[in-house]
C-alpha positions as CSV (number, residue, x, y, z in Angstrom):
1,M,-0.2,0.0,0.0
2,R,2.8,2.5,0.9
3,Y,4.3,1.8,-2.6
4,I,1.0,2.8,-4.2
5,T,0.7,5.8,-2.2
6,T,4.3,6.7,-3.2
7,I,3.7,6.3,-6.7
8,T,0.5,8.2,-6.8
9,T,2.1,11.1,-5.1
10,L,5.0,11.2,-7.6
11,C,2.8,11.0,-10.4
12,I,0.5,13.7,-9.2
13,A,3.8,15.8,-8.7
14,L,4.8,15.0,-12.3
15,L,1.7,15.7,-13.9
16,S,1.5,19.1,-12.0
17,L,4.9,19.9,-13.5
18,T,3.7,19.5,-17.1
19,G,2.2,23.1,-17.0
20,C,5.5,24.7,-16.4
21,F,6.9,23.3,-19.8
22,K,4.2,25.0,-21.8
23,D,5.7,26.6,-25.2
24,E,5.6,30.2,-24.9
25,K,4.9,32.1,-28.1
26,Q,6.0,35.5,-29.1
27,G,3.6,37.5,-30.9
28,T,0.1,39.0,-31.0
29,R,-2.5,40.2,-33.8
30,M,-3.0,44.0,-32.8
31,L,-6.4,45.3,-34.0
32,I,-6.8,48.9,-33.7
33,Q,-10.1,50.9,-33.9
34,L,-9.6,54.3,-35.2
35,W,-11.6,57.4,-34.1
36,S,-11.2,60.7,-36.0
37,Q,-12.2,64.4,-35.3
38,N,-10.9,66.9,-38.1
39,V,-12.4,70.2,-36.5
40,K,-13.2,70.8,-32.9
41,S,-17.0,71.0,-34.1
42,D,-17.0,67.5,-35.7
43,P,-18.4,64.6,-33.4
44,I,-15.7,62.1,-32.5
45,M,-16.8,59.2,-34.6
46,M,-15.1,56.2,-36.2
47,T,-12.8,56.9,-39.0
48,P,-15.0,57.1,-42.1
49,A,-14.3,54.4,-44.8
50,D,-13.2,57.0,-47.3
51,V,-10.0,57.9,-45.3
52,D,-6.8,56.6,-46.8
53,I,-4.9,54.6,-43.7
54,E,-1.5,52.9,-43.9
55,S,0.4,51.3,-41.2
56,Y,3.7,49.5,-40.6
57,A,6.0,48.2,-38.1
58,F,9.7,48.0,-37.4
59,N,11.5,45.3,-35.2
60,V,13.6,47.3,-32.7
61,E,15.8,46.7,-29.7
62,K,14.4,46.9,-26.2
63,G,14.9,50.0,-24.6
64,S,15.8,51.9,-27.9
65,K,14.0,55.2,-28.5
66,W,12.6,55.6,-32.0
67,E,10.6,58.5,-34.0
68,V,9.4,59.7,-37.4
69,T,11.1,63.2,-37.6
70,S,8.8,64.3,-40.5
71,W,5.9,63.7,-43.0
72,E,8.1,62.7,-45.8
73,D,9.8,60.1,-43.5
74,A,6.3,58.7,-42.4
75,L,5.3,58.4,-46.1
76,N,8.8,56.9,-46.9
77,H,9.1,54.3,-44.1
78,V,11.7,56.1,-42.4
79,I,12.5,55.9,-38.6
80,T,15.2,57.5,-36.6
81,N,16.9,56.4,-33.4
82,K,16.8,59.5,-31.2
83,D,20.1,58.5,-29.2
84,N,22.4,58.0,-32.4
85,Q,20.2,59.2,-35.5
86,K,20.5,55.6,-37.0
87,Q,17.7,55.3,-39.5
88,L,15.5,52.2,-40.5
89,T,13.8,52.0,-43.8
90,K,12.4,48.7,-44.2
91,P,9.4,47.7,-42.0
92,A,9.3,44.3,-40.9
93,I,5.4,44.3,-41.2
94,M,2.9,46.1,-43.4
95,G,-0.5,46.3,-41.7
96,A,-3.9,45.7,-43.2
97,Y,-6.6,48.0,-43.7
98,Y,-10.1,47.2,-43.3
99,P,-12.2,50.5,-44.1
100,G,-15.6,50.1,-42.6
101,E,-15.0,47.5,-40.1
102,E,-15.0,48.0,-36.3
103,F,-11.3,47.4,-36.2
104,Q,-9.9,49.0,-39.2
105,V,-6.1,48.3,-38.9
106,A,-4.7,44.9,-38.2
107,L,-0.9,44.2,-37.4
108,E,0.7,40.9,-37.1
109,L,3.5,41.7,-34.5
110,W,6.0,38.7,-34.1
111,S,9.0,40.3,-32.4
112,E,9.7,41.2,-28.8
113,V,9.6,45.1,-29.5
114,M,8.1,46.9,-32.3
115,F,8.0,50.4,-33.3
116,L,4.3,51.2,-35.0
117,V,3.3,54.0,-37.3
118,I,-0.3,54.6,-38.4
119,I,-0.6,57.2,-41.3
120,D,-3.8,59.1,-42.2
121,H,-2.7,60.2,-45.7
122,T,-6.2,62.1,-46.3
123,N,-5.9,64.2,-43.3
124,K,-2.1,64.4,-43.1
125,I,-1.3,63.2,-39.6
126,F,0.3,60.1,-38.1
127,A,0.7,58.4,-34.9
128,T,3.6,56.3,-33.6
129,R,4.0,53.8,-30.7
130,L,6.8,51.7,-29.0
131,Y,5.0,48.5,-28.0
132,E,6.8,45.4,-26.3
133,T,4.8,42.4,-27.8
134,P,3.2,40.2,-25.2
135,M,3.9,36.4,-24.7
136,N,0.9,33.6,-25.4
137,L,-1.7,36.6,-26.3
138,P,-3.2,35.9,-29.6
139,C,-5.0,39.0,-30.1
140,V,-4.8,42.7,-28.6
141,E,-7.6,45.3,-29.5
142,T,-7.0,48.8,-29.0
143,Y,-7.8,52.2,-30.1
144,L,-6.3,55.3,-31.5
145,H,-7.7,58.8,-32.0
146,L,-6.5,60.7,-34.8
147,Y,-7.7,64.3,-34.3
148,A,-6.4,66.4,-37.3
149,H,-7.3,69.7,-35.5
150,K,-4.8,68.9,-32.6
151,T,-1.2,69.8,-33.0
152,G,-0.2,66.4,-31.2
153,G,-0.4,64.9,-28.2
154,S,0.0,61.4,-26.5
155,A,-2.5,59.0,-25.3
156,N,-2.9,55.0,-24.8
157,G,0.6,54.6,-25.7
158,W,0.3,56.5,-28.9
159,T,2.0,59.8,-30.0
160,L,-0.1,61.8,-32.6
161,V,1.9,64.1,-34.8
162,N,0.3,66.9,-37.1
163,P,3.1,68.0,-39.2
164,F,0.5,70.7,-40.8
165,P,-1.2,72.2,-37.6
166,D,-2.3,75.4,-39.6
167,E,-3.8,73.5,-42.4
168,V,-7.6,74.1,-42.9
169,R,-9.3,70.8,-42.2
170,E,-12.8,69.9,-43.9
171,P,-15.3,68.8,-41.3
172,L,-16.0,64.9,-41.3
173,V,-19.8,65.6,-41.0
174,P,-21.2,68.7,-42.5
175,E,-22.5,71.4,-39.9
176,E,-26.2,71.0,-41.1
177,E,-25.9,67.3,-40.2
178,I,-24.8,67.5,-36.6
179,P,-27.5,67.0,-34.2
180,E,-28.2,69.6,-31.7
181,E,-27.9,69.2,-28.2
182,D,-30.9,69.6,-25.9
183,D,-31.1,73.2,-24.8
184,D,-32.6,72.8,-21.3
185,T,-33.0,76.4,-20.0
186,T,-34.9,75.4,-16.9
187,T,-33.0,75.6,-13.8
188,Q,-33.2,73.8,-10.7
189,E,-33.3,74.9,-7.2
190,P,-30.5,73.6,-4.9
191,I,-31.6,70.9,-2.5
192,E,-31.2,72.1,1.0
């Protein structure tokens, strides 16, 4: 009986260790929902299907700092290292664009650290992000706000760059189609 207990205990211990030897897989599919606002009076809305979007990513070293220094560099797929001015010109990944879908951009990220670039050709703005690709996470859903009326900024890990901040933008929605907010002019007495 003692041998059976010992063997059973040993089998349970070995079975519990099998979970420690799972294959780890680097990489994820990043799905990005794009939101736009060209002028301040526009409602914030999902990027319209007629907007021309491009996305790509570079494989970079962990701890390195990268940027896109100009509109021309964004268009020509050039990123620059902030520390040593080294440039990369051949993206490791070109993203897919699905206009009109809930998640308009998809990037298949496979390396430990990726530098992502998304360009809105129509409104002449772009966004960048340094991203550490998670282990064993097959899909990541995120969003990006492409506000053409802003000069730039950072949110949700993305840095928005507007190389033409003084350019006049066309509203996404004509003013006559924007629903008016309820104008309730009644005031309520404070509760004492």
